[in-house]
C-alpha positions in Angstrom: 0.0 0.0 0.0 1.4 3.4 -1.0 1.7 6.0 1.8 -0.3 9.1 1.4 1.5 12.2 0.0 1.6 14.1 3.4 3.6 11.3 4.9 6.1 11.4 2.0 6.5 15.2 2.6 7.1 14.7 6.3 9.7 12.0 5.7 11.6 14.1 3.1 11.5 17.1 5.4 12.9 15.1 8.3 15.8 13.8 6.2 16.7 17.4 5.2 16.5 18.7 8.7 18.7 15.8 10.0 21.4 16.7 7.6 21.5 20.5 8.4 22.9 20.4 12.0 26.0 18.5 11.0 27.4 21.4 9.1 25.8 24.2 11.2 27.1 22.6 14.4 30.7 22.6 13.0 30.4 26.2 11.9 28.9 27.3 15.2 31.5 25.5 17.2 34.3 27.0 15.1 32.8 30.5 15.5 32.6 30.0 19.3 36.2 28.9 19.5 37.3 31.9 17.4 35.4 34.2 19.7 36.8 32.6 22.8 40.3 32.8 21.4 39.8 36.5 20.6 38.8 37.2 24.2 41.7 35.3 25.7 44.2 36.9 23.2 43.0 40.4 24.2 43.3 39.5 27.8 46.8 38.2 27.3 47.8 41.4 25.4 46.4 43.6 28.1 48.0 41.7 30.9 51.5 41.6 29.4 51.4 45.2 28.1 50.1 46.8 31.3 52.1 44.7 33.8 55.4 45.2 31.9 54.5 48.9 31.6 54.2 49.0 35.4 57.5 47.3 35.8 59.0 49.8 33.4 57.3 52.8 34.9 59.0 52.7 38.3 60.2 50.6 41.1 57.1 50.8 43.3 56.9 47.4 45.1 53.1 47.4 45.6 50.4 48.7 43.3 46.7 48.0 43.5 44.2 49.4 41.0 41.2 48.4 38.9 43.5 46.3 36.6 44.7 44.2 39.5 47.6 43.8 42.0 51.3 44.3 41.2 54.0 43.3 43.6 57.8 43.7 43.2 60.9 43.3 45.3 62.6 46.5 46.3 65.6 47.2 44.1 67.8 49.9 42.7 67.8 50.5 39.0 71.2 48.7 38.6 70.0 45.6 40.5 67.9 42.5 39.5 64.4 42.1 40.8 61.4 39.8 40.9 57.8 40.9 40.3 54.4 39.2 40.2 50.9 40.4 39.2 47.3 39.3 39.2 44.6 40.6 36.8 41.0 39.8 36.3 38.6 40.7 33.5 34.8 40.1 33.3 32.7 40.2 30.1 29.0 40.8 29.6 26.8 40.8 26.5 26.9 38.5 23.6 30.2 37.0 25.0 30.1 36.4 28.8 32.5 35.1 31.3 35.7 36.0 33.1 39.5 35.7 32.6 42.2 35.5 35.3 45.9 36.1 34.6 48.6 35.4 37.1 52.1 36.5 36.1 55.6 36.4 37.6 59.0 37.5 36.2 62.6 37.9 36.9 64.4 40.8 35.3 67.9 42.3 35.4 69.7 45.4 34.0 71.7 45.0 30.8 73.2 48.4 30.1 72.2 51.8 31.5 68.4 52.2 31.4 67.8 48.9 29.6 66.4 45.8 31.4 65.6 42.3 30.2 63.3 39.8 31.8 61.6 36.5 31.5 57.9 36.4 32.5 55.7 33.3 33.0 51.9 33.5 33.0 49.0 31.3 33.9 45.6 32.2 32.5 42.2 30.6 33.4 39.0 31.5 31.7 35.3 30.4 31.9 33.5 31.7 28.8 30.2 31.5 27.0 30.6 32.6 23.4 27.7 30.5 22.0 29.4 27.4 23.4 30.5 27.1 27.1 34.2 26.5 27.4 37.0 26.5 30.0 40.3 27.8 28.8 43.7 27.4 30.5 47.1 28.5 29.2 50.6 28.6 30.5 52.7 31.3 28.7 56.4 32.1 28.6 57.3 35.7 27.6 60.8 37.2 27.3 60.7 41.0 27.3 62.9 44.1 27.1 62.4 47.6 28.4 64.6 50.6 27.6 64.8 54.3 28.3 66.1 55.8 25.1 66.5 59.3 26.4 64.8 61.5 29.0 61.6 61.7 27.0 61.3 58.4 25.2 60.8 54.8 26.4 60.4 51.5 24.7 59.1 48.0 25.7 58.8 44.8 23.6 57.8 41.3 24.5 57.2 37.9 22.9 54.8 35.3 24.3 54.4 31.6 23.5 51.7 29.3 24.9 49.6 26.2 24.3 46.0 27.2 25.4 43.7 24.3 26.2 40.0 24.5 25.4 37.6 22.2 27.2 34.1 22.1 25.7 31.0 20.1 26.5 31.7 18.0 23.4 35.5 17.6 23.7 38.7 19.4 24.1 41.7 20.6 22.0 45.0 22.3 22.5 46.0 25.2 20.3 49.4 26.8 19.5 49.8 30.6 20.1 52.5 33.1 19.4 52.1 36.8 20.1 54.3 39.9 20.2 54.0 43.5 21.2 56.1 46.6 21.0 55.3 50.1 22.4 57.2 53.4 22.3 56.2 56.3 24.6 57.3 59.9 24.6 56.5 63.0 26.6 57.2 66.8 26.4 56.3 69.7 28.7 55.4 73.2 27.6 54.8 75.3 30.7 51.7 73.9 32.5 50.8 71.6 29.6 52.2 68.1 29.4 52.0 66.2 26.1 52.4 62.5 25.9 52.2 60.1 23.0 52.6 56.4 22.3 52.8 54.1 19.3 52.0 50.4 19.8 51.9 47.4 17.6 50.7 43.9 18.5 50.5 40.7 16.4 49.4 37.2 17.1 48.7 33.9 15.4 46.9 31.0 17.0 46.5 27.6 15.3 43.6 25.2 16.2 44.0 21.5 15.3 41.2 19.5 13.9 38.5 18.5 16.4 36.7 15.2 15.8 33.3 14.9 17.3 30.8 12.0 17.2 28.5 13.6 14.6 30.8 16.1 12.9 34.3 17.5 12.8 35.7 21.0 13.1 38.6 21.3 10.6 41.9 22.9 11.7 42.0 26.7 11.3 44.2 29.7 12.2 43.4 33.0 13.8 45.6 36.0 13.0 45.5 39.5 14.4 47.5 42.6 13.7 46.8 45.9 15.5 48.4 49.3 15.7 47.5 52.2 18.0 48.5 55.8 17.9 47.6 57.8 21.0 48.3 61.4 22.2 47.2 63.2 25.4 47.4 66.8 26.6 47.3 67.2 30.4 46.8 70.7 31.9 47.5 72.0 35.4 51.3 71.5 35.8 52.0 70.5 39.3 48.5 71.2 40.6 46.7 68.2 42.2 43.8 68.6 39.8 44.7 68.0 36.2 42.2 68.1 33.3 43.1 66.2 30.1 42.1 65.4 26.5 43.0 62.1 24.9 42.8 61.3 21.2 43.7 57.9 19.7 43.4 55.9 16.4 43.3 52.1 16.4 44.0 50.3 13.1 43.9 46.6 12.6 43.7 43.6 10.3 42.2 40.2 11.1 42.0 36.8 9.4 40.4 33.6 10.5 38.3 30.7 9.2 35.4 33.1 8.6 37.3 35.4 6.3 39.4 38.5 6.8 38.9 42.3 7.2 40.3 45.6 8.4 39.1 48.1 10.9 39.8 51.7 11.9 38.4 53.2 15.1 39.2 56.8 16.3 38.5 57.5 20.0 38.2 60.6 22.1 38.3 61.0 25.9 38.3 63.9 28.2 38.2 64.3 31.9 40.3 65.1 35.0 42.4 63.4 37.6 43.1 64.4 41.2 46.1 62.9 43.0 47.9 63.1 46.3 50.9 61.2 47.6 49.1 57.8 47.8 45.7 58.3 46.2 44.5 59.1 42.8 40.9 59.6 41.5 40.1 59.9 37.9 37.0 60.6 35.9 36.8 60.5 32.1 34.1 60.9 29.5 34.2 58.7 26.4 33.4 61.0 23.5 33.4 58.4 20.7 29.9 59.5 19.7 31.7 62.4 18.0 32.9 59.9 15.4 30.0 57.4 15.4 26.5 58.4 16.6 25.7 54.7 17.3 28.5 54.4 20.0 27.4 54.9 23.6 28.4 57.9 25.8 30.4 56.4 28.7 31.5 58.0 32.0 34.2 56.1 33.9 35.6 56.5 37.4 38.9 55.1 38.6 40.6 55.0 42.0 44.3 54.1 42.6 45.9 53.4 45.9 49.7 53.2 46.1 51.5 52.0 49.2 
């Protein structure tokens, strides 16, 4: 007996729907891995860049601010020293979760105002980027800081790691290499202090093929190249209250399994900072709406305590 036509349509539709998730599941998982890798890469960049910047900026042995905790042994500029730092980041929105970075390093002077060090970092992350995942990575990063003259400083670092991604459906271990270089300069004209920086970061992360029971995610690479130009004018001279204006331009190129592209984002901030011997309060207004009406107007407050 021949089945009625509606039953044939239902059977055909079921076969079509059964075939779709195989490819969609692989694509969605790859996109989730790409998004998770992007978050952990940004966190690693921020951790190494800011912590090495603190190590370069002075020999304070304790610093606690919104970025985390920085500890260093007391040492003169011509002596070796050890430092450690802890940072945490939290994400909300389409990508949620948190990332913790614990770093430690040993550095020693080379010549004059040049110091070289070797840092090690342990990162832990719990993320939801469309797929819940736990990420852990141990990094090794040699770095160099130098004071070229009274006004100009330079820092550069390389980082190598094997981040491990644990998903509900399996786990994989990627290979990551990243590098960053930043030059800073400053000039003073009366009660106005001008500072500027030029930064460049690059990274490449390779994910091996992930075989799952019903489909596979083919191996793919994630590449990022970013450059930032920033300048700031701070007014007030030696007064405790200092208004400022900050202008920056961020340029970048990205490439991953989903394609490639470029971006260019200008940014504008203005505000003021009040500081004493051990305390610093800062308020700034994000004026990026001047470049893009769709971007939000953001007011930030920050408190630093040095001891």
